[in-house]
C-alpha positions as CSV (number, residue, x, y, z in Angstrom):
1,M,59.0,51.6,86.0
2,S,56.7,52.5,88.8
3,R,53.6,54.6,88.3
4,L,55.3,57.4,90.4
5,D,58.2,57.4,88.0
6,E,55.9,57.6,85.0
7,L,54.0,60.5,86.5
8,T,57.2,62.3,87.4
9,E,58.5,61.8,83.9
10,A,55.2,63.1,82.4
11,A,55.3,66.1,84.7
12,H,58.9,66.9,83.5
13,C,57.8,66.6,79.9
14,R,54.8,68.9,80.5
15,T,57.1,71.4,82.3
16,A,59.5,71.4,79.3
17,E,56.6,71.9,76.9
18,R,55.2,74.7,79.0
19,D,58.6,76.4,79.1
20,E,59.1,76.0,75.3
21,A,55.6,77.5,74.7
22,R,56.4,80.5,77.0
23,A,59.6,81.1,75.1
24,K,57.7,81.1,71.8
25,V,55.1,83.5,73.2
26,A,57.8,85.8,74.4
27,A,59.5,85.8,71.0
28,L,56.2,86.4,69.2
29,Q,55.4,89.3,71.5
30,R,58.8,90.9,70.8
31,Q,58.2,90.4,67.1
32,A,54.7,91.9,67.3
33,T,56.1,94.9,69.1
34,A,58.8,95.4,66.5
35,L,56.2,95.1,63.7
36,E,53.9,97.6,65.5
37,D,56.8,100.0,65.7
38,D,57.6,99.6,62.0
39,L,53.9,100.1,61.1
40,A,53.7,103.3,63.2
41,A,56.9,104.6,61.6
42,S,55.5,103.8,58.1
43,R,52.3,105.6,58.9
44,T,54.2,108.6,60.2
45,S,56.3,108.7,57.1
46,L,53.3,108.4,54.8
47,R,51.5,111.2,56.6
48,R,54.6,113.4,56.2
49,M,54.8,112.5,52.5
50,I,51.1,113.3,52.0
51,R,51.5,116.7,53.7
52,E,54.5,117.6,51.7
53,G,53.1,116.3,48.4
54,Y,55.9,113.9,47.7
55,L,53.9,110.8,46.9
56,P,55.3,108.9,43.9
57,S,53.1,108.6,40.9
58,A,51.8,105.1,40.1
């Protein structure tokens, strides 16, 4: 195998690794957005419960 072939193969591997990393980042960003939405909804619900006095006793 020539040096050029080795470098070409290495470049393809790095490209595949980069694409996989980008896909993971995108998935994690979607997950973070969903979790932020859930947190905001929980906070809103808790505020409403506090205002209305419907907090369960511990």
